[in-house]
KEKOL-463165 format. One record per atom (N, C-alpha, C): chain; atom name; x, y, z. Coordinates in steps of 0.02 Angstrom, whole numbers, plus 50000, padded with zeros to 5 digits. Atoms other than C-alpha are relative to their C-alpha. Layout:
N
+------+------+-------+-------+-------+
| unit | site |    c1 |    c2 |    c3 |
+------+------+-------+-------+-------+
|    A |   CA |     X |     Y |     Z |
...
+------+------+-------+-------+-------+
This chain:
39
+------+------+-------+-------+-------+
| unit | site |    c1 |    c2 |    c3 |
+------+------+-------+-------+-------+
|    A |    N | 50006 | 50009 | 50062 |
|    A |   CA | 50338 | 50111 | 51261 |
|    A |    C | 49981 | 50064 | 49933 |
|    A |    N | 50011 | 49939 | 50031 |
|    A |   CA | 50294 | 50277 | 51195 |
|    A |    C | 50076 | 50002 | 49940 |
|    A |    N | 49932 | 49979 | 50012 |
|    A |   CA | 50483 | 50292 | 51165 |
|    A |    C | 49993 | 49928 | 49927 |
|    A |    N | 49996 | 50065 | 50090 |
|    A |   CA | 50465 | 50113 | 51016 |
|    A |    C | 49951 | 50046 | 49978 |
|    A |    N | 50036 | 49955 | 50054 |
|    A |   CA | 50313 | 50210 | 50947 |
|    A |    C | 50017 | 50049 | 49957 |
|    A |    N | 49983 | 49948 | 50006 |
|    A |   CA | 50404 | 50362 | 50919 |
|    A |    C | 50034 | 49978 | 49954 |
|    A |    N | 49933 | 50047 | 50041 |
|    A |   CA | 50552 | 50247 | 50843 |
|    A |    C | 49982 | 49982 | 49935 |
|    A |    N | 50048 | 50040 | 50069 |
|    A |   CA | 50428 | 50142 | 50726 |
|    A |    C | 49972 | 50070 | 49978 |
|    A |    N | 50016 | 49944 | 50073 |
|    A |   CA | 50353 | 50323 | 50641 |
|    A |    C | 50054 | 50001 | 49967 |
|    A |    N | 49934 | 49997 | 50037 |
|    A |   CA | 50527 | 50375 | 50604 |
|    A |    C | 50014 | 49959 | 49958 |
|    A |    N | 49995 | 50054 | 50045 |
|    A |   CA | 50576 | 50225 | 50543 |
|    A |    C | 49956 | 50001 | 49944 |
|    A |    N | 50023 | 49994 | 50051 |
|    A |   CA | 50446 | 50219 | 50424 |
|    A |    C | 49987 | 50051 | 49966 |
|    A |    N | 50002 | 49940 | 50045 |
|    A |   CA | 50441 | 50399 | 50381 |
|    A |    C | 50046 | 50012 | 49957 |
|    A |    N | 49951 | 50004 | 50013 |
|    A |   CA | 50625 | 50375 | 50350 |
|    A |    C | 50000 | 49952 | 49951 |
|    A |    N | 50025 | 50043 | 50063 |
|    A |   CA | 50581 | 50211 | 50240 |
|    A |    C | 49968 | 50021 | 49932 |
|    A |    N | 50048 | 49973 | 50069 |
|    A |   CA | 50452 | 50303 | 50134 |
|    A |    C | 50011 | 50058 | 49957 |
|    A |    N | 49947 | 49950 | 50044 |
|    A |   CA | 50579 | 50435 | 50084 |
|    A |    C | 50072 | 49973 | 49967 |
|    A |    N | 49934 | 50035 | 50062 |
|    A |   CA | 50705 | 50316 | 50024 |
|    A |    C | 49963 | 49942 | 49949 |
|    A |    N | 50025 | 50031 | 50049 |
|    A |   CA | 50579 | 50210 | 49941 |
|    A |    C | 49962 | 50022 | 49957 |
|    A |    N | 50054 | 49956 | 50061 |
|    A |   CA | 50460 | 50346 | 49831 |
|    A |    C | 50074 | 50010 | 49960 |
|    A |    N | 49968 | 49974 | 50060 |
|    A |   CA | 50622 | 50419 | 49744 |
|    A |    C | 50013 | 49916 | 49954 |
|    A |    N | 49973 | 50043 | 50041 |
|    A |   CA | 50677 | 50261 | 49717 |
|    A |    C | 49946 | 49957 | 49947 |
|    A |    N | 50069 | 50051 | 50011 |
|    A |   CA | 50495 | 50177 | 49658 |
|    A |    C | 49986 | 50064 | 49929 |
|    A |    N | 49989 | 49938 | 50061 |
|    A |   CA | 50504 | 50367 | 49544 |
|    A |    C | 50042 | 49992 | 49947 |
|    A |    N | 49935 | 49993 | 50015 |
|    A |   CA | 50667 | 50350 | 49476 |
|    A |    C | 49977 | 49932 | 49950 |
|    A |    N | 50021 | 50071 | 50056 |
|    A |   CA | 50592 | 50157 | 49426 |
|    A |    C | 49967 | 50014 | 49934 |
|    A |    N | 50036 | 49996 | 50058 |
|    A |   CA | 50452 | 50215 | 49320 |
|    A |    C | 50025 | 50050 | 49943 |
|    A |    N | 49980 | 49963 | 50060 |
|    A |   CA | 50530 | 50354 | 49231 |
|    A |    C | 50039 | 49964 | 49960 |
|    A |    N | 49949 | 50059 | 50028 |
|    A |   CA | 50669 | 50225 | 49175 |
|    A |    C | 49943 | 49940 | 49968 |
|    A |    N | 50023 | 50028 | 50051 |
|    A |   CA | 50543 | 50112 | 49110 |
|    A |    C | 49973 | 50024 | 49963 |
|    A |    N | 50035 | 49960 | 50047 |
|    A |   CA | 50427 | 50234 | 49046 |
|    A |    C | 50053 | 50052 | 49942 |
|    A |    N | 49946 | 49972 | 50045 |
|    A |   CA | 50582 | 50318 | 48945 |
|    A |    C | 50015 | 49947 | 49941 |
|    A |    N | 50003 | 50061 | 50046 |
|    A |   CA | 50615 | 50150 | 48883 |
|    A |    C | 49948 | 49974 | 49977 |
|    A |    N | 50068 | 50021 | 50051 |
|    A |   CA | 50457 | 50101 | 48816 |
|    A |    C | 50000 | 50044 | 49954 |
|    A |    N | 50005 | 49960 | 50067 |
|    A |   CA | 50444 | 50263 | 48737 |
|    A |    C | 50046 | 49990 | 49946 |
|    A |    N | 49944 | 49995 | 50042 |
|    A |   CA | 50612 | 50258 | 48658 |
|    A |    C | 49987 | 49939 | 49965 |
|    A |    N | 50002 | 50052 | 50055 |
|    A |   CA | 50566 | 50082 | 48568 |
|    A |    C | 49953 | 50010 | 49972 |
|    A |    N | 50064 | 50001 | 50063 |
|    A |   CA | 50395 | 50126 | 48500 |
|    A |    C | 50025 | 50050 | 49960 |
|    A |    N | 50006 | 49950 | 50041 |
|    A |   CA | 50444 | 50283 | 48424 |
|    A |    C | 50051 | 49972 | 49975 |
+------+------+-------+-------+-------+
């Protein structure tokens, strides 16, 4: 059971490491695009 818990923790942290840069990239793209339209 502990082995499974460790695996889940590792999976979760890997998922976050992958997700956050992706979301950040999306946010920057939207922000830059919006800024380009307004100026």
